[in-house]
Backbone of each chain as ProteinMPNN parsed JSONL, in Angstrom:
{"seq_chain_A": "MVTVQRAIEMLGIPTVLITVEPEESAQARPPRALYPRGFIAGHSLGRPKDEALQKWILMDTLELLLADPQPGEVVTRDYS", "coords_chain_A": {"N_chain_A": [[0.785, -1.221, -0.117], [1.833, 1.429, 1.23], [3.668, 1.359, -1.066], [1.883, 1.969, -3.333], [1.128, 4.647, -2.391], [3.359, 6.522, -2.042], [4.086, 6.253, -4.781], [2.298, 8.123, -5.808], [2.519, 10.125, -4.27], [5.173, 11.095, -5.58], [4.328, 11.813, -7.747], [3.774, 14.321, -7.142], [1.098, 14.981, -5.872], [-0.269, 15.166, -2.872], [-0.515, 12.867, -0.371], [-2.313, 10.762, 1.794], [-2.266, 7.829, 4.207], [-4.493, 5.345, 5.756], [-3.645, 3.281, 7.968], [-4.038, -0.348, 9.245], [-1.821, -1.935, 9.854], [0.735, -0.85, 11.216], [3.237, -1.311, 11.892], [4.281, -2.532, 9.818], [3.747, -0.799, 7.667], [5.149, 1.495, 8.556], [7.719, 0.628, 8.236], [8.058, 0.545, 5.388], [7.653, 3.616, 5.087], [5.923, 5.887, 4.492], [4.486, 8.967, 3.347], [2.361, 10.249, 4.895], [0.356, 8.904, 7.419], [-2.072, 7.382, 9.274], [-2.792, 5.021, 11.797], [-5.08, 3.549, 13.56], [-5.501, 3.076, 16.692], [-5.688, -0.597, 17.78], [-7.46, -1.127, 15.932], [-7.984, -3.8, 13.104], [-7.694, -5.906, 10.312], [-9.808, -5.19, 7.84], [-11.485, -3.255, 9.025], [-10.772, -0.408, 8.507], [-12.0, 1.832, 8.941], [-12.991, 1.297, 11.179], [-16.385, 0.335, 12.533], [-18.999, -1.2, 10.885], [-21.709, 0.424, 9.369], [-21.546, 2.085, 11.279], [-21.557, 5.606, 11.251], [-20.735, 8.044, 12.326], [-18.684, 7.699, 13.643], [-16.821, 6.7, 11.203], [-16.852, 8.907, 9.769], [-15.612, 10.495, 11.695], [-12.624, 9.247, 11.974], [-11.855, 9.45, 8.856], [-12.197, 12.426, 8.931], [-10.081, 13.026, 10.669], [-7.598, 11.315, 9.436], [-7.533, 12.987, 7.024], [-7.431, 15.355, 8.097], [-4.495, 14.993, 8.306], [-2.99, 16.383, 6.256], [-2.893, 18.75, 6.733], [-1.438, 18.981, 9.072], [1.564, 19.2, 10.827], [4.352, 18.125, 9.299], [5.615, 14.995, 9.363], [7.009, 13.126, 7.673], [7.373, 9.915, 7.147], [6.438, 8.617, 9.29], [4.045, 6.955, 11.098], [1.128, 7.746, 12.318], [-0.375, 7.328, 15.44], [-4.073, 6.696, 16.753], [-6.483, 7.262, 19.347], [-9.669, 5.656, 19.378], [-11.33, 4.534, 20.951]], "CA_chain_A": [[-0.079, 0.292, -0.063], [2.805, 2.625, 0.652], [4.286, 1.615, -2.337], [1.353, 3.115, -4.096], [1.313, 5.841, -1.956], [5.031, 6.945, -2.317], [4.512, 6.582, -6.183], [1.506, 9.076, -5.904], [2.898, 11.41, -3.645], [6.457, 11.493, -6.355], [3.859, 12.484, -8.996], [2.981, 15.83, -7.067], [-0.051, 14.644, -4.802], [-0.264, 14.888, -1.177], [-1.343, 11.48, -0.148], [-2.213, 10.535, 3.683], [-3.062, 6.429, 4.476], [-5.128, 4.589, 6.656], [-3.209, 1.83, 8.208], [-4.474, -1.503, 10.248], [-0.596, -2.78, 10.092], [1.203, -0.05, 11.114], [4.556, -1.949, 12.046], [4.608, -2.981, 8.271], [3.457, 0.568, 7.041], [5.964, 2.223, 8.698], [9.271, 0.083, 7.804], [7.956, 1.124, 4.374], [8.163, 4.884, 5.193], [4.723, 6.565, 4.232], [4.418, 10.324, 3.784], [1.58, 10.216, 5.862], [-0.132, 7.547, 7.587], [-2.611, 7.252, 11.098], [-3.353, 4.071, 12.681], [-6.424, 3.996, 14.46], [-4.963, 1.613, 17.184], [-6.329, -1.75, 17.801], [-8.351, -2.028, 14.305], [-7.697, -4.627, 12.424], [-8.26, -6.137, 8.728], [-11.321, -5.302, 7.596], [-12.044, -2.272, 9.583], [-9.748, 0.596, 8.926], [-12.484, 2.969, 9.366], [-14.062, 0.834, 12.413], [-17.371, -1.046, 12.719], [-19.686, -1.181, 10.1], [-22.977, 1.356, 9.338], [-21.297, 3.149, 12.888], [-21.344, 6.82, 10.284], [-20.028, 8.843, 13.15], [-17.263, 6.685, 13.983], [-16.14, 6.549, 10.095], [-16.255, 10.305, 9.565], [-14.097, 11.227, 12.435], [-11.389, 8.761, 11.379], [-11.905, 10.261, 7.657], [-11.517, 13.622, 9.098], [-8.745, 13.113, 11.289], [-6.915, 11.448, 8.535], [-7.422, 13.917, 5.814], [-6.074, 16.667, 8.722], [-2.965, 15.097, 8.792], [-2.818, 16.879, 5.289], [-2.475, 20.191, 7.569], [-0.571, 19.0, 10.471], [2.965, 19.413, 10.847], [4.93, 17.159, 8.419], [6.296, 14.036, 9.817], [7.004, 12.031, 6.708], [7.881, 8.379, 7.319], [6.122, 8.026, 10.391], [2.568, 6.466, 11.422], [0.699, 8.871, 13.776], [-1.509, 6.493, 16.134], [-4.63, 7.672, 17.724], [-7.399, 5.785, 19.931], [-11.042, 5.9, 19.332], [-12.733, 3.806, 21.833]], "C_chain_A": [[0.862, 1.395, -0.048], [3.039, 2.383, -0.697], [3.441, 2.332, -3.123], [1.17, 4.161, -3.567], [2.359, 7.107, -2.171], [4.83, 7.278, -3.766], [3.397, 7.882, -6.89], [2.161, 10.221, -5.466], [4.653, 12.145, -4.728], [5.51, 12.299, -7.404], [3.299, 13.734, -8.52], [1.412, 16.102, -6.14], [0.178, 14.249, -4.087], [-1.355, 13.868, -1.217], [-1.563, 11.669, 1.429], [-3.427, 8.751, 3.334], [-3.538, 6.119, 5.513], [-4.59, 3.243, 6.639], [-3.728, 0.668, 8.902], [-3.085, -2.307, 10.454], [0.543, -1.897, 10.069], [2.72, -0.195, 11.171], [4.764, -1.875, 10.343], [4.512, -1.39, 7.383], [4.557, 1.286, 7.602], [7.592, 1.987, 7.989], [8.626, 0.765, 6.061], [7.808, 3.05, 3.878], [6.94, 5.81, 4.412], [4.785, 8.455, 4.645], [3.514, 11.184, 4.789], [0.993, 9.439, 6.309], [-0.614, 7.668, 9.234], [-2.757, 5.666, 11.014], [-4.08, 4.079, 13.588], [-6.14, 2.827, 15.613], [-6.327, 0.729, 17.843], [-7.255, -2.324, 16.443], [-7.653, -3.247, 13.557], [-8.094, -4.695, 11.078], [-9.455, -6.027, 8.669], [-12.181, -4.006, 7.976], [-10.928, -1.135, 9.977], [-10.499, 1.73, 8.829], [-13.607, 2.635, 10.786], [-15.264, -0.033, 11.925], [-18.224, -0.376, 11.56], [-20.979, -0.012, 10.559], [-22.515, 2.614, 10.663], [-20.551, 4.658, 11.665], [-20.419, 7.817, 11.141], [-18.515, 8.875, 13.148], [-16.166, 7.135, 12.521], [-15.501, 7.741, 9.794], [-15.273, 10.965, 10.156], [-13.071, 10.707, 12.426], [-11.527, 9.35, 9.871], [-11.389, 11.604, 8.047], [-9.919, 13.875, 9.69], [-7.745, 12.471, 10.872], [-6.772, 12.205, 7.364], [-7.146, 15.095, 6.521], [-5.041, 16.458, 8.76], [-2.531, 15.661, 7.805], [-2.233, 18.31, 6.136], [-1.449, 20.168, 8.447], [1.21, 19.379, 9.816], [3.62, 18.197, 10.301], [5.605, 16.071, 9.269], [6.71, 12.722, 9.108], [7.898, 10.8, 7.242], [7.454, 7.67, 8.387], [4.878, 7.554, 10.457], [2.08, 6.985, 12.474], [-0.603, 7.628, 14.034], [-2.437, 7.274, 16.535], [-5.715, 6.593, 18.481], [-8.688, 6.592, 19.366], [-12.183, 4.576, 19.88], [-13.036, 4.573, 22.939]], "O_chain_A": [[0.893, 2.227, -0.954], [2.614, 3.194, -1.52], [3.916, 3.311, -3.697], [0.961, 5.009, -4.435], [2.128, 8.295, -2.396], [5.249, 8.362, -4.171], [3.517, 8.427, -7.988], [2.355, 11.2, -6.187], [5.11, 13.282, -4.613], [5.918, 13.365, -7.866], [2.459, 14.312, -9.209], [0.854, 17.167, -5.877], [0.751, 13.161, -4.029], [-2.475, 13.848, -1.727], [-1.067, 12.557, 2.121], [-4.49, 8.524, 2.755], [-2.996, 6.651, 6.482], [-4.803, 2.336, 5.834], [-4.13, 1.397, 9.809], [-3.133, -3.302, 11.177], [1.347, -1.987, 9.141], [3.444, 0.628, 10.612], [5.494, -1.022, 9.838], [5.327, -1.087, 6.512], [5.039, 1.923, 6.665], [8.348, 2.797, 7.453], [9.196, 1.835, 5.845], [7.85, 3.56, 2.758], [7.435, 6.548, 3.56], [5.015, 9.022, 5.713], [3.727, 12.282, 5.303], [0.815, 8.668, 5.366], [0.125, 7.939, 10.18], [-2.833, 5.204, 9.876], [-3.728, 4.689, 14.597], [-6.57, 1.694, 15.396], [-7.434, 1.108, 18.223], [-7.591, -3.457, 16.1], [-6.435, -3.311, 13.725], [-8.744, -3.777, 10.577], [-10.219, -6.691, 9.369], [-13.255, -3.707, 7.454], [-10.383, -0.911, 11.058], [-9.861, 2.764, 8.63], [-14.541, 3.29, 11.248], [-15.162, -0.931, 11.089], [-18.15, 0.831, 11.328], [-21.197, 0.352, 11.714], [-23.052, 3.703, 10.866], [-19.364, 4.714, 11.341], [-19.43, 8.33, 10.618], [-17.607, 9.643, 12.831], [-15.078, 7.7, 12.632], [-14.3, 7.926, 9.598], [-14.398, 11.692, 9.686], [-12.172, 11.434, 12.847], [-10.73, 10.276, 10.022], [-10.3, 11.984, 7.617], [-8.991, 14.591, 9.316], [-6.727, 12.658, 11.538], [-5.767, 11.997, 6.684], [-6.641, 16.003, 5.861], [-4.272, 17.335, 9.151], [-1.315, 15.748, 7.974], [-1.081, 18.716, 5.98], [-0.664, 21.098, 8.627], [1.702, 19.685, 8.73], [3.397, 17.161, 10.928], [6.356, 16.618, 10.076], [6.776, 11.604, 9.617], [9.038, 10.921, 7.692], [7.781, 6.509, 8.629], [4.382, 7.889, 9.382], [2.554, 6.723, 13.579], [-1.428, 7.184, 13.235], [-2.148, 8.448, 16.766], [-5.764, 5.385, 18.247], [-8.74, 7.771, 19.016], [-13.202, 4.018, 19.474], [-13.964, 4.249, 23.68]]}, "seq_chain_B": "MEKALELSRYCVPFTPFKRRLEESLICLVSTAGVRARTDPPFNLEGDNSFKRIDSTLEAAQLAVDDSHYDHGCIDQDVNCVFPVDRLRSLAREGRVAGVTPEHFSMGFSQALRELRDTTVPQLARAVSAARPDAVLLTGG", "coords_chain_B": {"N_chain_B": [[24.118, 2.553, -21.662], [23.491, 4.232, -17.895], [21.888, 2.666, -15.007], [18.415, 4.324, -13.985], [18.862, 6.553, -11.05], [16.807, 4.627, -8.294], [14.332, 5.664, -5.699], [15.408, 5.566, -2.018], [14.363, 3.503, 0.312], [14.306, 4.814, 2.667], [14.573, 7.372, 1.977], [11.726, 9.617, 2.066], [9.157, 10.264, -0.219], [7.625, 13.814, -0.34], [4.7, 15.66, -0.956], [4.157, 18.894, -0.361], [0.896, 20.159, 0.991], [-0.955, 22.607, 0.396], [-3.408, 23.766, 0.199], [-6.822, 24.58, 1.212], [-8.859, 22.091, 2.92], [-11.385, 22.206, 2.413], [-11.558, 23.177, -0.053], [-10.99, 21.013, -1.794], [-10.89, 18.424, -3.755], [-10.704, 14.833, -3.441], [-9.418, 12.246, -3.794], [-9.896, 8.504, -3.624], [-8.444, 5.568, -2.947], [-7.369, 2.451, -3.146], [-6.03, -0.716, -1.604], [-7.614, -2.692, -1.412], [-9.503, -4.565, -2.99], [-11.932, -3.45, -4.205], [-14.607, -3.128, -5.978], [-16.731, -2.092, -8.602], [-19.87, -3.438, -7.99], [-21.513, -4.271, -10.609], [-19.012, -4.946, -12.306], [-16.61, -7.311, -13.268], [-15.402, -9.581, -11.042], [-12.301, -9.361, -9.125], [-9.327, -11.478, -9.379], [-8.949, -13.973, -7.086], [-6.7, -15.316, -6.362], [-4.474, -14.061, -7.448], [-3.877, -10.639, -8.911], [-2.999, -8.464, -11.124], [-4.283, -5.88, -11.503], [-5.72, -3.031, -11.804], [-8.88, -1.331, -10.582], [-11.033, 0.726, -12.01], [-13.326, 3.071, -10.376], [-16.653, 4.246, -10.325], [-17.211, 7.326, -9.048], [-19.531, 8.252, -8.036], [-20.943, 6.117, -7.103], [-23.193, 3.919, -4.343], [-22.251, 2.751, -1.614], [-23.167, 0.421, -1.109], [-23.63, -0.711, -3.645], [-20.887, -1.679, -4.325], [-18.502, -4.13, -4.42], [-16.154, -6.079, -2.675], [-13.448, -8.25, -3.243], [-11.492, -10.644, -1.775], [-9.619, -12.828, 0.317], [-8.398, -12.585, 2.544], [-9.066, -12.254, 5.36], [-11.223, -11.743, 8.057], [-14.672, -11.098, 6.405], [-17.281, -10.099, 7.403], [-17.898, -7.286, 8.326], [-17.206, -5.485, 6.35], [-19.174, -7.025, 4.358], [-21.38, -6.194, 5.192], [-20.859, -3.425, 5.367], [-19.436, -1.146, 3.405], [-18.142, 0.437, 3.508], [-16.182, 0.428, 5.546], [-14.027, -0.027, 4.853], [-13.728, 1.407, 2.706], [-14.204, 4.284, 2.486], [-16.671, 5.778, 0.548], [-19.089, 7.011, 1.085], [-18.919, 8.29, 2.889], [-17.183, 10.052, 2.747], [-18.64, 11.674, 0.426], [-20.504, 12.707, 2.269], [-19.326, 14.194, 3.853], [-18.522, 16.05, 1.858], [-20.773, 17.236, 0.976], [-21.737, 18.304, 3.715], [-19.618, 20.736, 3.27], [-17.048, 20.083, 3.896], [-15.067, 18.678, 2.649], [-14.075, 19.726, -1.088], [-15.176, 17.959, -2.874], [-15.656, 15.168, -4.651], [-13.095, 12.932, -6.828], [-13.654, 12.094, -9.825], [-13.561, 9.16, -10.423], [-12.678, 6.956, -8.741], [-10.099, 4.389, -7.074], [-8.919, 1.186, -7.229], [-6.721, -1.475, -6.505], [-6.016, -5.175, -6.373], [-5.435, -8.7, -4.651], [-2.01, -9.483, -5.023], [1.244, -11.374, -5.374], [3.074, -11.109, -7.131], [5.269, -9.365, -7.039], [7.293, -7.495, -8.293], [6.145, -7.221, -10.729], [4.063, -5.497, -10.286], [5.304, -3.164, -8.591], [6.737, -2.563, -10.807], [5.089, -1.935, -13.384], [2.553, -2.382, -12.753], [1.496, -0.513, -10.811], [3.128, 2.04, -10.947], [1.306, 2.637, -13.712], [-1.321, 2.964, -12.081], [-0.576, 4.938, -9.912], [0.109, 7.036, -12.289], [-2.839, 7.304, -13.76], [-4.334, 7.812, -11.489], [-3.51, 10.594, -10.563], [-4.259, 11.674, -13.309], [-6.695, 11.668, -12.736], [-6.999, 14.257, -11.444], [-6.868, 15.116, -8.305], [-6.941, 16.923, -5.463], [-5.984, 15.853, -3.134], [-5.144, 12.619, -1.874], [-6.525, 10.171, -0.406], [-5.452, 6.94, 1.041], [-6.144, 3.286, 1.495], [-5.933, -0.015, 3.067], [-6.545, -2.829, 3.851]], "CA_chain_B": [[23.2, 3.448, -20.463], [23.206, 3.685, -16.575], [20.553, 2.525, -14.584], [18.281, 5.252, -13.253], [18.787, 5.753, -9.711], [16.269, 4.603, -7.366], [14.629, 6.253, -4.626], [15.762, 4.787, -1.173], [13.674, 3.293, 1.135], [14.686, 5.723, 3.554], [14.116, 8.51, 1.143], [10.74, 10.055, 2.073], [8.746, 11.463, -1.092], [6.813, 14.221, 0.446], [4.555, 16.784, -1.343], [3.234, 19.795, 0.299], [-0.448, 20.063, 1.089], [-0.938, 23.971, 0.195], [-5.006, 24.231, -0.258], [-7.589, 23.976, 2.366], [-9.74, 20.83, 3.089], [-12.818, 22.7, 1.749], [-11.551, 23.46, -1.34], [-10.019, 20.064, -1.903], [-11.207, 17.337, -4.509], [-10.484, 13.711, -2.62], [-9.617, 10.566, -4.745], [-10.076, 6.966, -2.694], [-7.359, 4.054, -3.515], [-7.021, 1.299, -1.832], [-5.249, -1.964, -2.144], [-8.474, -3.87, -0.495], [-9.559, -5.367, -4.011], [-13.019, -2.97, -3.851], [-14.505, -2.744, -7.084], [-17.828, -2.319, -8.78], [-20.714, -4.971, -7.972], [-21.38, -4.869, -12.257], [-17.874, -5.744, -12.664], [-16.153, -8.495, -12.742], [-14.316, -9.866, -9.789], [-10.339, -9.485, -9.015], [-8.684, -13.104, -9.448], [-8.373, -13.904, -5.844], [-5.198, -16.158, -6.681], [-3.577, -12.869, -7.328], [-4.197, -10.211, -9.977], [-1.844, -7.17, -11.263], [-4.78, -5.408, -12.464], [-6.395, -2.095, -10.821], [-9.925, -0.833, -11.404], [-11.608, 2.361, -11.74], [-14.721, 2.883, -9.541], [-17.657, 5.375, -10.579], [-17.336, 7.883, -7.656], [-20.946, 8.326, -8.304], [-21.666, 4.609, -6.557], [-22.873, 3.985, -3.088], [-21.138, 1.555, -0.955], [-23.926, -0.715, -1.466], [-22.848, -0.83, -4.923], [-19.763, -2.017, -4.482], [-18.007, -5.076, -3.549], [-15.041, -6.645, -2.067], [-12.89, -9.461, -3.237], [-10.409, -10.815, -0.837], [-9.716, -13.953, 1.147], [-7.383, -13.119, 3.684], [-9.434, -11.739, 6.444], [-13.017, -11.857, 7.895], [-15.148, -10.195, 5.715], [-18.272, -9.927, 8.008], [-18.258, -6.704, 8.346], [-17.32, -4.98, 5.073], [-20.254, -7.252, 3.826], [-22.343, -5.092, 5.798], [-20.599, -1.754, 4.904], [-17.782, -1.316, 2.361], [-17.538, 1.912, 3.889], [-15.424, -0.062, 6.746], [-12.765, 0.163, 4.272], [-13.542, 2.312, 1.274], [-15.264, 5.231, 2.879], [-17.331, 6.559, -0.204], [-20.576, 7.12, 1.603], [-18.346, 8.846, 4.064], [-16.575, 11.263, 1.589], [-20.0, 12.442, 0.262], [-21.549, 12.783, 3.177], [-18.516, 15.551, 4.123], [-18.438, 16.842, 0.721], [-22.279, 17.641, 1.466], [-21.373, 19.524, 4.899], [-18.788, 21.557, 2.759], [-15.743, 20.052, 4.762], [-14.359, 18.683, 1.474], [-15.021, 20.15, -2.161], [-16.207, 16.896, -3.508], [-14.414, 13.999, -4.852], [-12.892, 12.756, -8.172], [-15.095, 11.295, -11.284], [-13.222, 8.354, -10.064], [-11.71, 5.96, -7.366], [-9.159, 3.038, -7.722], [-8.391, 0.177, -6.208], [-6.097, -2.721, -6.657], [-6.599, -6.421, -5.75], [-4.218, -8.897, -3.977], [-0.923, -9.988, -5.5], [2.296, -11.504, -4.609], [3.884, -10.833, -8.218], [5.901, -7.899, -6.512], [8.251, -7.116, -8.95], [5.024, -6.753, -11.913], [3.384, -4.697, -9.18], [6.244, -2.406, -8.607], [7.032, -2.007, -12.361], [3.94, -2.219, -13.957], [0.946, -1.981, -12.057], [2.025, 0.902, -9.595], [2.995, 3.349, -11.964], [0.211, 3.104, -14.27], [-2.156, 3.43, -10.94], [-0.233, 6.435, -10.029], [-0.6, 8.048, -13.741], [-4.228, 7.014, -13.656], [-4.609, 8.756, -10.188], [-2.875, 11.91, -11.502], [-5.06, 11.925, -14.313], [-7.859, 12.277, -11.914], [-6.413, 15.625, -11.102], [-6.989, 15.331, -6.933], [-5.886, 17.477, -4.545], [-5.052, 14.812, -2.049], [-5.478, 10.752, -2.319], [-6.633, 8.65, 0.961], [-5.481, 5.675, 0.957], [-6.623, 2.496, 2.489], [-5.407, -0.969, 3.013], [-7.607, -3.693, 4.194]], "C_chain_B": [[23.475, 3.117, -18.444], [21.833, 3.542, -16.193], [20.032, 4.094, -13.95], [18.306, 4.878, -11.849], [17.035, 5.872, -9.099], [15.96, 5.379, -6.296], [14.928, 4.909, -3.502], [14.617, 4.712, -0.846], [13.055, 4.127, 2.571], [14.602, 7.113, 3.415], [12.517, 8.726, 1.21], [9.625, 10.85, 0.933], [7.309, 12.236, -0.351], [6.12, 15.459, -0.505], [3.645, 17.861, -1.182], [1.727, 19.605, 0.539], [-0.997, 21.529, 1.249], [-2.49, 24.786, 0.214], [-5.587, 23.933, 1.469], [-8.197, 23.019, 2.084], [-11.048, 21.567, 1.825], [-12.986, 22.931, 0.582], [-10.725, 22.002, -2.321], [-10.907, 18.579, -2.445], [-10.279, 15.876, -4.003], [-11.023, 12.395, -3.638], [-9.326, 9.332, -3.466], [-8.894, 6.031, -3.795], [-7.272, 3.724, -2.694], [-6.606, 0.106, -2.391], [-6.373, -3.625, -1.523], [-9.185, -4.935, -1.867], [-11.501, -5.02, -3.702], [-13.252, -2.793, -5.415], [-16.505, -2.378, -7.237], [-18.759, -3.775, -8.446], [-20.698, -5.665, -9.59], [-20.171, -5.142, -12.796], [-17.285, -6.821, -12.221], [-14.76, -8.534, -11.917], [-12.648, -9.831, -10.22], [-10.038, -10.825, -8.82], [-8.259, -13.045, -8.062], [-6.989, -14.71, -5.624], [-4.356, -15.293, -6.522], [-4.162, -12.004, -9.229], [-3.474, -8.753, -10.072], [-2.861, -5.896, -11.502], [-5.093, -4.256, -11.238], [-7.693, -2.165, -11.66], [-10.474, 0.333, -10.735], [-12.748, 2.531, -11.209], [-15.328, 4.234, -9.727], [-17.606, 5.834, -8.83], [-18.661, 8.321, -6.884], [-21.867, 7.248, -7.179], [-21.762, 4.773, -4.924], [-22.051, 2.667, -2.425], [-21.989, 0.189, -1.45], [-23.634, -1.324, -2.967], [-21.771, -1.233, -5.088], [-19.757, -3.457, -3.591], [-16.858, -5.372, -3.445], [-14.366, -8.251, -1.98], [-11.588, -9.918, -3.009], [-10.607, -12.033, -0.12], [-8.804, -14.023, 1.946], [-7.835, -12.73, 4.671], [-10.857, -12.039, 6.402], [-14.157, -10.909, 7.028], [-16.822, -9.581, 6.097], [-18.719, -8.546, 8.026], [-18.097, -5.796, 7.223], [-18.212, -5.538, 4.17], [-21.361, -6.648, 4.347], [-22.203, -3.884, 5.242], [-19.115, -1.955, 4.495], [-17.131, -0.156, 2.894], [-16.745, 2.245, 5.194], [-13.747, 0.551, 6.18], [-12.635, 1.059, 3.042], [-14.437, 3.279, 1.66], [-16.145, 6.114, 1.558], [-18.506, 7.388, 0.123], [-20.28, 8.357, 2.318], [-17.95, 10.445, 3.612], [-17.734, 12.315, 1.193], [-20.376, 13.157, 1.11], [-20.537, 14.511, 3.885], [-18.361, 16.348, 2.875], [-19.955, 17.63, 0.939], [-22.257, 18.825, 2.316], [-20.289, 20.564, 4.274], [-17.544, 21.451, 3.472], [-14.513, 19.759, 3.567], [-14.695, 19.222, 0.349], [-15.828, 19.094, -2.847], [-14.975, 15.768, -3.837], [-14.327, 13.703, -6.37], [-13.946, 12.317, -8.57], [-14.925, 9.798, -10.437], [-12.38, 7.951, -8.939], [-11.03, 4.891, -7.999], [-9.188, 2.18, -6.724], [-7.966, -1.22, -6.571], [-6.708, -3.919, -6.011], [-5.422, -7.025, -4.857], [-3.572, -9.21, -4.708], [0.354, -10.044, -4.777], [3.495, -11.15, -5.784], [4.452, -9.52, -8.08], [6.529, -7.085, -7.518], [7.298, -6.358, -10.535], [4.322, -5.23, -11.163], [4.189, -3.087, -9.291], [6.578, -1.812, -9.667], [6.3, -1.523, -13.248], [2.543, -1.165, -13.453], [1.236, -0.41, -11.372], [1.798, 1.707, -10.261], [1.667, 3.504, -13.048], [-0.922, 3.348, -13.274], [-2.245, 4.709, -10.599], [-0.524, 7.049, -10.897], [-2.232, 8.137, -13.891], [-5.127, 8.036, -12.524], [-4.655, 10.451, -10.307], [-3.724, 12.661, -12.606], [-6.367, 12.497, -13.556], [-7.805, 13.414, -11.737], [-7.197, 15.781, -9.583], [-6.191, 16.326, -6.508], [-5.107, 16.938, -3.513], [-6.023, 13.507, -2.433], [-5.598, 10.749, -0.654], [-6.327, 7.278, 0.527], [-5.694, 4.36, 2.015], [-6.126, 1.348, 2.172], [-6.687, -1.854, 3.111], [-8.787, -3.241, 5.547]], "O_chain_B": [[23.596, 2.015, -17.909], [20.852, 4.043, -16.741], [20.838, 4.923, -13.526], [18.043, 3.791, -11.334], [16.246, 6.791, -9.321], [16.909, 5.91, -5.719], [14.801, 3.716, -3.777], [13.74, 5.44, -1.31], [11.997, 4.109, 3.199], [14.561, 7.932, 4.333], [11.891, 8.026, 0.413], [9.268, 11.994, 1.217], [6.301, 11.659, 0.058], [6.935, 16.309, -0.864], [2.534, 17.873, -1.712], [1.383, 18.513, 0.086], [-1.553, 21.716, 2.331], [-2.687, 26.001, 0.235], [-5.082, 23.384, 2.448], [-8.253, 22.81, 0.872], [-11.315, 21.271, 0.661], [-14.075, 22.963, 0.01], [-10.037, 22.137, -3.333], [-11.459, 17.813, -1.656], [-9.074, 15.931, -4.251], [-12.071, 11.875, -4.02], [-8.537, 9.493, -2.535], [-8.721, 5.982, -5.012], [-7.123, 4.243, -1.587], [-6.793, -0.126, -3.585], [-6.134, -4.818, -1.333], [-9.337, -6.123, -1.584], [-12.267, -5.848, -3.21], [-12.332, -2.39, -6.126], [-17.324, -2.406, -6.319], [-18.359, -4.923, -8.638], [-20.269, -6.762, -9.947], [-20.226, -5.649, -13.917], [-17.35, -7.272, -11.077], [-13.674, -7.958, -11.989], [-12.046, -10.158, -11.242], [-10.658, -11.344, -7.891], [-7.371, -12.264, -7.72], [-6.341, -14.565, -4.588], [-3.476, -15.415, -5.67], [-4.6, -12.539, -10.248], [-3.434, -8.008, -9.092], [-2.287, -4.826, -11.705], [-4.826, -4.439, -10.05], [-7.853, -2.665, -12.773], [-10.459, 0.774, -9.586], [-13.518, 1.828, -11.863], [-14.728, 5.254, -9.388], [-17.818, 5.169, -7.816], [-18.854, 8.615, -5.704], [-22.96, 7.434, -6.643], [-20.952, 5.396, -4.238], [-21.354, 1.826, -2.994], [-21.531, -0.802, -2.019], [-23.438, -2.527, -3.139], [-21.458, -1.204, -6.278], [-20.456, -3.844, -2.654], [-16.208, -4.829, -4.338], [-14.572, -9.129, -1.142], [-10.656, -9.711, -3.786], [-11.775, -12.354, 0.099], [-8.266, -15.089, 2.248], [-6.89, -12.712, 5.461], [-11.563, -12.394, 5.458], [-14.198, -9.743, 7.421], [-17.462, -8.838, 5.354], [-19.913, -8.395, 7.764], [-19.133, -5.146, 7.09], [-18.335, -4.91, 3.118], [-22.387, -6.705, 3.67], [-23.124, -3.271, 4.702], [-18.134, -2.552, 4.938], [-15.95, 0.177, 2.796], [-16.556, 3.311, 5.782], [-12.822, 1.17, 6.707], [-11.57, 1.358, 2.503], [-15.563, 3.176, 1.174], [-16.191, 7.323, 1.784], [-18.829, 8.368, -0.549], [-21.063, 9.301, 2.418], [-18.31, 11.551, 4.016], [-17.765, 13.495, 1.544], [-20.634, 14.33, 0.838], [-21.047, 15.573, 4.241], [-17.996, 17.508, 3.066], [-19.897, 18.854, 1.055], [-22.577, 19.969, 1.992], [-20.107, 21.455, 5.103], [-16.907, 22.474, 3.723], [-13.422, 20.325, 3.498], [-15.91, 19.415, 0.397], [-16.95, 19.29, -3.315], [-13.831, 15.629, -3.403], [-15.213, 14.078, -7.139], [-14.992, 12.138, -7.946], [-15.897, 9.293, -9.875], [-11.527, 8.631, -8.37], [-11.235, 4.494, -9.146], [-9.445, 2.412, -5.543], [-8.8, -2.058, -6.912], [-7.682, -3.845, -5.261], [-4.568, -6.292, -4.358], [-4.263, -9.467, -5.693], [0.701, -9.256, -3.897], [4.659, -10.944, -5.443], [4.188, -8.621, -8.879], [6.224, -5.893, -7.538], [7.634, -5.371, -11.19], [4.221, -4.124, -11.693], [3.758, -2.114, -9.91], [6.752, -0.594, -9.657], [6.761, -0.649, -13.983], [1.973, -0.087, -13.625], [0.974, 0.67, -11.9], [0.699, 2.236, -10.425], [1.099, 4.595, -13.096], [-1.691, 4.17, -13.772], [-3.188, 5.49, -10.721], [-1.463, 7.82, -10.698], [-2.724, 9.231, -14.167], [-6.143, 8.715, -12.671], [-5.584, 11.246, -10.167], [-3.844, 13.876, -12.756], [-6.91, 13.577, -13.787], [-8.93, 13.884, -11.905], [-8.155, 16.554, -9.586], [-5.079, 16.628, -6.939], [-4.012, 17.295, -3.078], [-7.11, 13.406, -3.001], [-4.811, 11.284, 0.127], [-6.987, 6.642, -0.296], [-5.423, 4.464, 3.211], [-5.742, 1.293, 1.003], [-7.723, -1.585, 2.503], [-9.711, -4.001, 5.839]]}, "name": "protein", "num_of_chains": 2, "seq": "MVTVQRAIEMLGIPTVLITVEPEESAQARPPRALYPRGFIAGHSLGRPKDEALQKWILMDTLELLLADPQPGEVVTRDYSMEKALELSRYCVPFTPFKRRLEESLICLVSTAGVRARTDPPFNLEGDNSFKRIDSTLEAAQLAVDDSHYDHGCIDQDVNCVFPVDRLRSLAREGRVAGVTPEHFSMGFSQALRELRDTTVPQLARAVSAARPDAVLLTGG"}
């Protein structure tokens, strides 16, 4: 996933990743990434039909575009 | 001729984001094997293609082809990994300007060299051609 992200970023488009495999993602050095702590594959944005939670995670992820750059790092947040 | 230099893993590409989210078009890109229900499925054994997804489709009109984790939740709500409805909702609220006409997804593949040399560059160019102001990526 980070390979795709880095390729898009290299074309001059800002990118941000939601990952549920933070260690693997961090090793690949993403331009920007968020890990919702404890979330697993199939639940990058949380529970099904939980619109409020999904939008919260989505906005937090998009807001990483506005945050101080931490290229190569995965930012961890809690949503429980 | 010498081979072109490759970006080291230790070097992180970084494009500054200089807009406001409220004036930005967002494109979704995933490796979760997402597609329109009306499109042929990804090959679960390995698939090096990527698919374009009409961004007017709702989550209920999308499917996910994958055999590596429990799909109980995605089958109820594709927004769990590909938040098309939530992004449209943010656009209605004016928190982002909108979405690109198409989103994109790859499927599962272990043919890493072909992915790196062919699929990923093609996908990145297709994403760029959709003229997003920012791209949101999801895995599974």
